[in-house]
C-alpha positions in Angstrom: -9.6 -15.5 43.5 -11.6 -17.5 41.0 -13.2 -14.4 39.5 -9.7 -12.9 38.9 -8.6 -16.0 37.1 -11.8 -16.0 35.0 -11.3 -12.3 34.2 -7.7 -12.9 33.1 -8.7 -15.9 30.9 -11.5 -13.9 29.4 -9.1 -11.1 28.5 -6.6 -13.5 26.9 -9.3 -15.4 24.9 -10.8 -12.1 23.9 -7.5 -10.7 22.6 -6.9 -13.8 20.5 -10.5 -13.8 19.1 -10.9 -10.0 18.7 -9.4 -9.5 15.2 -11.7 -12.2 13.8 -14.7 -10.8 15.6 -14.0 -7.4 14.1 -13.4 -8.9 10.7 -16.8 -10.8 10.8 -18.7 -7.8 12.1 -17.4 -5.5 9.4 -17.7 -7.9 6.5 -21.1 -8.9 7.7 -22.2 -5.2 7.8 -21.1 -4.9 4.1 -23.1 -8.1 3.2 -26.3 -6.8 4.9 -26.9 -4.5 2.0 -25.4 -6.7 -0.7 -22.4 -4.5 -1.2 -20.1 -7.5 -1.8 -21.9 -8.6 -4.9 -22.3 -7.1 -8.3 -25.9 -6.1 -9.3 -27.3 -3.7 -11.8 -24.5 -1.2 -12.7 -22.8 -1.7 -9.4 -19.6 -3.7 -9.1 -17.9 -3.9 -5.7 -14.2 -3.2 -5.3 -12.2 -6.5 -5.6 -11.0 -6.3 -2.0 -14.6 -6.0 -0.7 -15.6 -9.0 -2.7 -12.6 -11.1 -1.7 -13.0 -10.3 2.0 -16.6 -11.2 1.8 -15.6 -14.5 0.2 -13.4 -15.2 3.2 -16.4 -14.4 5.4 -18.8 -16.7 3.5 -16.5 -19.4 1.9 -13.2 -19.1 3.8 -11.3 -18.4 0.6 -9.7 -15.2 -0.5 -11.1 -15.1 -4.0 -13.5 -13.2 -6.3 -17.1 -14.3 -6.1 -18.9 -16.7 -8.4 -20.3 -14.2 -10.8 -16.8 -13.5 -12.2 -16.5 -17.2 -13.2 -19.6 -16.9 -15.4 -18.1 -14.0 -17.4 -15.0 -16.1 -18.4 -15.3 -18.0 -21.6 -14.8 -21.8 -21.5 -11.3 -22.6 -22.7 -12.4 -26.0 -24.0 -15.4 -24.8 -26.0 -15.1 -24.3 -29.7 -12.7 -25.8 -32.2 -13.4 -28.2 -35.1 -14.1 -31.2 -32.9 -16.4 -29.4 -30.6 -19.5 -30.3 -32.6 -22.6 -28.2 -33.3 -23.0 -25.2 -31.1 -25.7 -25.5 -28.5 -27.7 -22.5 -27.5 -27.1 -21.1 -24.0 -29.3 -22.4 -21.3 -32.1 -20.1 -20.2 -31.3 -18.7 -16.8 -33.5 -19.9 -14.0 -36.3 -17.6 -12.9 -35.1 -14.9 -10.6 -35.9 -15.8 -7.0 -37.2 -13.1 -4.7 -34.1 -11.6 -3.2 -33.6 -9.3 -0.2 -32.0 -6.8 -2.5 -35.2 -6.3 -4.5 -36.8 -2.9 -4.7 -40.1 -4.2 -3.2 -38.5 -5.0 0.2 -40.9 -4.2 2.9 -40.3 -1.6 5.6 -39.8 -4.3 8.3 -36.9 -5.8 6.4 -35.3 -2.4 5.9 -35.6 -1.7 9.6 -34.2 -5.1 10.4 -31.2 -4.5 8.1 -30.6 -1.1 9.7 -30.8 -2.7 13.2 -28.3 -5.5 12.1 -26.0 -2.8 10.8 -26.1 -0.9 14.1 -25.4 -4.2 16.0 -22.4 -5.0 13.7 -21.0 -1.5 14.2 -21.6 -1.7 17.9 -19.9 -5.1 18.1 -16.9 -3.6 16.3 -16.6 -0.6 18.6 -17.1 -2.7 21.7 -14.5 -5.2 20.6 -12.0 -2.3 19.9 -12.6 -1.0 23.4 -12.1 -4.5 24.8 -8.8 -4.8 22.9 -7.7 -1.5 24.3 -8.5 -2.6 27.9 -6.9 -6.0 27.3 -3.5 -4.5 26.3 -3.4 -1.5 28.6 -4.8 -2.9 31.8 -2.8 -6.0 32.3 0.2 -7.2 34.3 1.4 -9.2 31.3 1.5 -6.8 28.3 3.8 -9.0 26.2 1.4 -11.9 26.5 -1.5 -9.7 25.7 0.1 -8.2 22.6 1.4 -11.6 21.6 -2.2 -13.0 21.7 -3.5 -10.0 19.8 -0.8 -10.4 17.1 -1.5 -14.2 16.9 -5.2 -13.4 16.5 -4.4 -11.4 13.4 -1.7 -13.6 12.0 -3.2 -17.1 12.4 -6.3 -16.6 10.3 -4.3 -14.4 7.8 -1.7 -17.1 7.2 -4.4 -19.9 7.0 -6.4 -18.0 4.4 -3.3 -17.2 2.3 -1.8 -20.7 2.2 
């Protein structure tokens, strides 16, 4: 009897959490290879950048590199004083996107990608089982819908 209760609660909690698990697995997979940030001639689609911002910073907004491109509205004008030269950028830190990434890092990234995709597929299967193999389909669907709507509403307000 206790195992049946635990299985039921596991299903309900899983249905509520599943949309967020899928979201984090997919946006994390994009971030493994830096596809959420502009570099070189590559500029990510705005939606990819915004979803990654939710993953990293819990806000639905463009990343920080867009802020640097916007001119300062308060700069200039007669009372601004003498122009100051732009500050020299700090030396570039070794980044995991660099071309000299070793083979062990590339293999690790590939493994993490496989894990992220596996987690997504496994969670989708769990959702399917949770909504099709239950005595309480309304409750199951309600929890799944709540799992989608709660974070969506909280991010957008």
